[in-house]
N, C-alpha and C positions, 0 to 999 in steps of 0.2 A: 679451236684445237686442230682442225684440218689444215688451216693456213700455217700454223706453227709447225705441224708435221711436214708440210710441203717445203717450208723454209729449211728445216734441218736436213731433210732428204736431199734437197737441191744442193746444199753446201757439201754434203757427203759425196754425192755423185760428181759434182764439179771438181772437188778436191781430188777424187780418185782419177778423173780424166787428166787433170793437170799434173799431179805428182807422179803418176805412173806412165805418163806420156801416151795414153791410149787415144790415138788419133781418131779411130773409128767412133769412140764414145763422144769425143769433142764434136765430130761432124754430126752425130745424131742429135746432140743437144742444140747445136746451132740450127739444124734443120727444124727442130721443134720450137725454136725461139719465137716465131711468129704467133704462137698460141698466147704467149705473154704479152706481145705487142697488141694483139687483138683485144685482150682483156682491157688494157689501158685505153684503147680507142673506144671500146664499148662504154666504158665509164664516162669518157669525155663526151660521147655521143648524146647521153641523156642529160647532161648538165644544163644545157640551154632550156629545154622545155620544163625541166624541174624548177629551175630558178625563176623563170617567167611566171609559171603557173602559181607557185607558192607566194611570190611577192604580189602578184595581181590579186590573189585571193585575200592576202593580208590587208592590202590597202582598201579593197572593196568592202571588207567586213567592218571597217572603222565607222563608216556611215557619215560622221561629221568631219567636214574638211578642215575646220578650225582645229579639231583634235589632231588631225593628220599633220597640220602645220607645227603644232607644239611638239608632237612626237618626232617629226622630221628634223626640227631644229636641234633637239636634244640628241638625236641619233647622229647628226653630222658632227657635233661637238665630241660626243663619245667616240665616234669612229676616228676622228683626227687625233684625239688624245691617246687612245689605245694603239693606233698605228704608229705614232711617234715613239711611244714606249716600247712597242715590239721591235721596231727598227733599232732603237738604241740598245736594247738587250741583245739582239742578234749580232750587231756590230761588236759589242763588248766581248761576248763569249767567243765569237769567231776570231777576233784579233788576239785574245788572250790564249786560246787553245790551238788555233790554226790547224784544224783537222786535215786540211789538204796537204800540209807539209810532210805528212808521214808516207805519202805515196813514193815508191822508189822511182828513180829517174827514167828507167826503161819503160815502166808502165805509164808514167806521165807522158812521155813522148808518144807512145802508142795511142793513148787516149786523145792527145792533142791532134795527132794526124787524123784519127777517125772522125772527130767532131770539130775540126778546124773551121769549117764553113759556118756551122751553127754558132760556135763561140764567137767568131768574127762579127756576125750580124748582131749578136747580143751586146758585144763591146761597143759597136757603133751606136746602138740604141741607147746604151747607158751614157754615152758622151753627150747626147742631146738633152740638155736640162731645160725643160719647158718652164715658162713663167707661171705665176699663180693664175693669171688671167687665162692663159692657154689651157691649164689644167681644168679650170672651171668650165670653160667653153667646150672642152672635149667631153665632159660629162653629158652634154646635150647632143644626142645623135642626130645627124642629118638623115640617116637611113637606118632604122632599127634592124632591118633585115641584114644589112651589111655588117652592123655591129655583131649580130648573132653569128654570121658567117665567119667573121674574123676572130671570134671568141673574145670579143671586147666586152667584158662583163659589166663594168661600171656604167657606161651609157645604156646598156640593156636594162640594168637595174633601175636607172632613172626613168626610162620609158615605161617600164612595168609599174612603177609607183604612180606615174601620171595617169596611165591607162586605168589602173585599179581605182585611183581617186575619181576618175570620170565615171566609172561604173557605179561607184558608191552613191552618186547623186542622180542616177537615172531613176525613172519611175519603176515601181516594183515589178510590173509585168515585163519590162525590158531587162531589168537587172537579173532576175532569177535565172533565165536561160543562160546568160553569160557566166554567172557564178557556177551553175551546174556544169557548163562546158569546161571551165578551167579547173574545177574540182575533179572532174573526170580525168583531165590531163595529168593533174598532180597524182591521183591514185594510180593511173596507168604507169607513170614514170617510176613511182616507188615499187610497183610490181616488177618492172623491167630491171630495176637495180637488184631486187632479190634474185631474179633469174641470173643476172650477170655474176653476182657474188658466189653462185655455185661453181663458177669457173675459177674463182680466186685461188684455191689451193694448188691447182695444176699450173696456173699462170705464175704464181710465186715460185713454185718448183723450177719451172723452165727458166725464168728470168735470173734467179740467183745461181742456178747451175751454169748458165751461159757465162755469167760474169766471172765466177770462180774458175771455170774451165779455160777461159781465154786469158785472164789476167792473174790467176793464182790467188793464194790466200792473203798476199800482201795488200791487195786492193780491198779485200773483204774486211781486213782489220781497220783500214782507213774508213771504210763505209760504216763500220761499227762505231768508231770514234765519232764520226760525223752524226750518226743517229743519236748517240749519247749527248752530244752537244745540243742537238735539236730538242731532245727531251728535257735537258737542263734549262734551255731557254723557255720552253713551254711551261715548265713547272714554275719558273721564276715569274713569268707573265701571269700565270694563274694565281699563285699563292702570294704574290707581292702586288702587282699592278691591279688585278681584279679584286683582290682582297681589300686593298685600300679604297677602291671605288665602292665596294659593298659597304664598308665601314662608314665612309664620310659622305657618299652621295645617296646611298639607299638607307643609311642609318640602321644597318643590320649587323649583328655580330657575325664576322666571317666564319667562325667555327660552326655556328648554327647553319649558316648558308651552305657550307660545303657538306655538312652532315646530311642535310636534306637532299642535296644533289646526289650524293653517293647512295642514299637510301632509295631514291627513285631509280637510279641506274641499276642497283643490285636487286631490289625487291619489287620495283614497279609502283611504289607508293612512298609518300613522304611521312616522316615521323614528326 
């Protein structure tokens, strides 16, 4: 509720600054914008320890490496299939609806000027199409610390799985301290996230107010259309792709599956 209130208030203040031409208000919003940037950086800060600790704990708790192999193989197939389906859905909806085409030319030029360096680097990266062999080799990190520093999650996940699998076959007296250590990191990471989320309403207010104040309501409309396209894609992936997997891979009625998920989310228990 607080985040929603911050969103609505940010839109109102940003629109007031833009439509009324209140330069002092625009300057105040831009001055406060680092609060929103700090929130995003804080969230990113905790991703690496949380991912590593949770995956290491999961792999270490399996106990049997042959079981890990079976689960790992199924996970790879599941990951490849769902990723391909998600990319296909995303490309389909983005090309059909084209949410970015609704930004007016002046705003588009302003955004292009502001983010030209970042956009150019991403275009260059997208042009480099690696082979399947390169992709598979890239999953194995030469330096896990470097992968963490570069926010390269896939090699870090691979390392965490291997490290957790190694812990799972250690003797009990050596295994327990490591599991307690990573369990503590996981709990501490979740606590930090709860602290960070207390900043969320104010960060949302500042970020959305800055966007509306600088680029007007036109960009906000485009962002809203973009958000709806994302939600449409997510809903399609959930209620079509995942529903089919639940029906034919898990042999469970998708309606029952989703009813139980919603019951857990809403009431904390399954029906």
